[in-house]
DOZALUM-711054 format. One line per 8 residues: number of its first residue (from 1); their letters; for each residue x negated, y, z of C-alpha. Coordinates in Angstrom, 1 decimal, padded with zeros to 4 digits. Last residue first. Example, Ala and Ser with C-alpha at 12.3 -4.5 7.8 and 13.67 -1.06 7.14 Angstrom:
2
2> sa> -013.7:-001.1:007.1 ~ -012.3:-004.5:007.8 .
END
This chain:
152
152> nitssrlq> -012.8:-004.8:-006.1 ~ -015.0:-002.9:-006.3 ~ -018.2:-002.8:-004.8 ~ -020.1:000.4:-004.0 ~ -024.0:001.1:-003.2 ~ -025.5:000.2:-005.9 ~ -022.9:002.6:-008.5 ~ -023.1:004.9:-006.0 .
144> dmviqigl> -026.6:006.1:-005.7 ~ -026.3:005.7:-009.8 ~ -023.7:008.5:-010.0 ~ -025.3:010.9:-006.7 ~ -028.9:010.6:-008.8 ~ -027.0:011.2:-012.1 ~ -024.8:014.5:-011.5 ~ -021.7:015.6:-009.4 .
136> kdiiqdce> -020.6:017.5:-011.6 ~ -020.3:014.9:-014.7 ~ -018.7:012.3:-012.3 ~ -016.2:014.8:-011.5 ~ -015.0:015.9:-015.3 ~ -014.8:011.9:-015.8 ~ -012.3:011.3:-013.1 ~ -010.7:014.1:-014.3 .
128> yntlpddn> -010.4:012.7:-018.3 ~ -009.7:009.3:-016.5 ~ -006.5:010.9:-014.8 ~ -006.2:011.1:-011.0 ~ -003.4:010.1:-008.7 ~ -001.2:012.4:-007.8 ~ -002.2:014.3:-005.2 ~ -000.6:013.2:-000.9 .
120> pyvkhher> -003.4:011.6:-000.2 ~ -006.3:014.1:-000.9 ~ -009.3:013.3:000.7 ~ -008.4:009.7:000.5 ~ -007.0:009.6:-002.3 ~ -010.2:011.6:-003.9 ~ -012.7:008.8:-002.5 ~ -010.4:005.4:-004.0 .
112> qtivrlra> -009.9:007.5:-007.9 ~ -013.7:008.8:-007.4 ~ -014.6:004.9:-007.1 ~ -012.5:003.7:-009.4 ~ -014.2:006.2:-012.0 ~ -017.0:004.5:-011.2 ~ -016.5:001.4:-011.8 ~ -014.9:002.2:-015.3 .
104> idkkdldg> -017.9:004.1:-016.2 ~ -020.3:001.4:-014.5 ~ -018.0:-001.2:-017.3 ~ -017.9:000.8:-020.2 ~ -021.7:001.3:-019.9 ~ -023.2:005.0:-019.2 ~ -025.1:007.7:-021.4 ~ -022.1:009.5:-022.3 .
96> iigmseqr> -021.0:010.2:-018.7 ~ -023.9:011.8:-018.2 ~ -023.1:014.4:-019.8 ~ -019.1:014.4:-021.5 ~ -021.2:015.4:-024.7 ~ -019.9:018.6:-026.7 ~ -016.8:019.0:-028.0 ~ -014.6:020.1:-024.9 .
88> vkntmktt> -010.9:018.2:-024.6 ~ -008.0:020.5:-025.2 ~ -005.6:021.1:-022.9 ~ -002.1:019.1:-022.3 ~ -000.6:016.3:-023.9 ~ 002.6:015.2:-022.5 ~ 002.9:011.9:-020.9 ~ 005.5:008.7:-021.1 .
80> avllrpvs> 005.1:005.1:-021.0 ~ 007.6:003.3:-021.3 ~ 007.5:-000.7:-020.5 ~ 010.4:-002.6:-023.2 ~ 012.2:-004.9:-021.5 ~ 013.3:-008.4:-023.1 ~ 014.8:-011.5:-020.5 ~ 013.9:-014.4:-022.1 .
72> gninelwr> 016.3:-017.5:-021.8 ~ 014.5:-019.2:-024.9 ~ 012.2:-017.3:-026.7 ~ 013.0:-016.5:-030.9 ~ 014.3:-012.3:-029.3 ~ 010.9:-012.0:-028.6 ~ 009.2:-013.2:-031.5 ~ 011.8:-011.4:-033.7 .
64> pvspvrdd> 011.2:-007.7:-031.9 ~ 013.9:-006.4:-029.8 ~ 015.6:-003.6:-031.9 ~ 014.0:000.1:-031.2 ~ 015.0:001.4:-027.3 ~ 015.2:005.2:-027.0 ~ 018.3:005.0:-025.9 ~ 019.2:002.1:-023.6 .
56> gpklieys> 020.7:-000.7:-025.5 ~ 017.8:-003.3:-025.1 ~ 016.4:-003.1:-021.3 ~ 014.3:000.0:-020.4 ~ 011.8:-000.2:-018.1 ~ 009.4:003.1:-017.1 ~ 006.5:004.5:-016.1 ~ 005.2:007.6:-015.8 .
48> ikghsinr> 002.0:009.0:-016.8 ~ 000.1:012.1:-015.6 ~ -001.6:014.7:-017.6 ~ -002.9:014.6:-021.2 ~ -006.2:015.2:-022.8 ~ -007.0:016.2:-026.7 ~ -009.3:015.5:-029.1 ~ -007.0:014.0:-031.0 .
40> kghivdia> -008.8:010.6:-030.8 ~ -009.1:010.8:-027.5 ~ -005.2:011.2:-026.5 ~ -004.7:007.3:-029.2 ~ -008.0:006.4:-027.1 ~ -006.6:007.5:-023.6 ~ -002.9:006.1:-024.1 ~ -004.5:002.9:-025.1 .
32> demskscs> -006.8:002.4:-021.5 ~ -003.4:004.2:-019.3 ~ -001.4:001.2:-021.1 ~ -004.2:-001.2:-020.5 ~ -004.6:000.5:-016.9 ~ -000.4:000.4:-016.8 ~ 000.2:-003.2:-017.6 ~ -000.5:-005.6:-014.7 .
24> nipdshen> 001.2:-002.8:-011.7 ~ 004.1:-001.5:-014.3 ~ 004.9:-004.9:-015.7 ~ 005.4:-006.3:-012.3 ~ 007.8:-009.9:-012.0 ~ 006.2:-010.1:-015.5 ~ 007.6:-013.7:-017.0 ~ 010.9:-013.9:-016.9 .
16> adfwiafe> 010.9:-010.4:-018.1 ~ 009.7:-011.1:-021.3 ~ 007.7:-007.8:-021.8 ~ 007.6:-005.2:-025.0 ~ 005.3:-002.3:-024.6 ~ 005.9:001.4:-025.1 ~ 003.1:004.3:-025.9 ~ 005.5:007.4:-025.2 .
8> vedgvktm> 004.2:011.4:-026.4 ~ 005.3:014.7:-025.3 ~ 004.2:017.7:-026.5 ~ 003.0:020.7:-024.7 ~ -000.6:020.6:-027.3 ~ 000.1:019.3:-030.5 ~ 001.3:016.0:-031.6 ~ 000.9:016.0:-036.3 .
END
């Protein structure tokens, strides 16, 4: 059983011939998956780091048959690593719990963008940290942001 302080890895196989920048194209999906994994254990996680490994490297399992059978493929493993941190609070998430997933995603992007403007040298915020900030802002500010912001 994993616990606070444990390091957790999440990995996906990809064909390096077809994905020139897998970290940019897959990191959001991997972060969402890690959020779900941690959420089920009621634990938060820290900053996620990514690395690309190839067959034969440490911690790399055998290449799956579906990727092995593709003619000319260059299999690589994208690994996301993070540490389990503090317990997530049990009570409802304030206004976050009342918003649609689409709105939550938009608010997280806005929060991360504004945080980066103020603290350009800091690590990006995790979804959990964004949610805490959004809850602290209150419903009126959140609704104003959703009405006025466009996300590309």
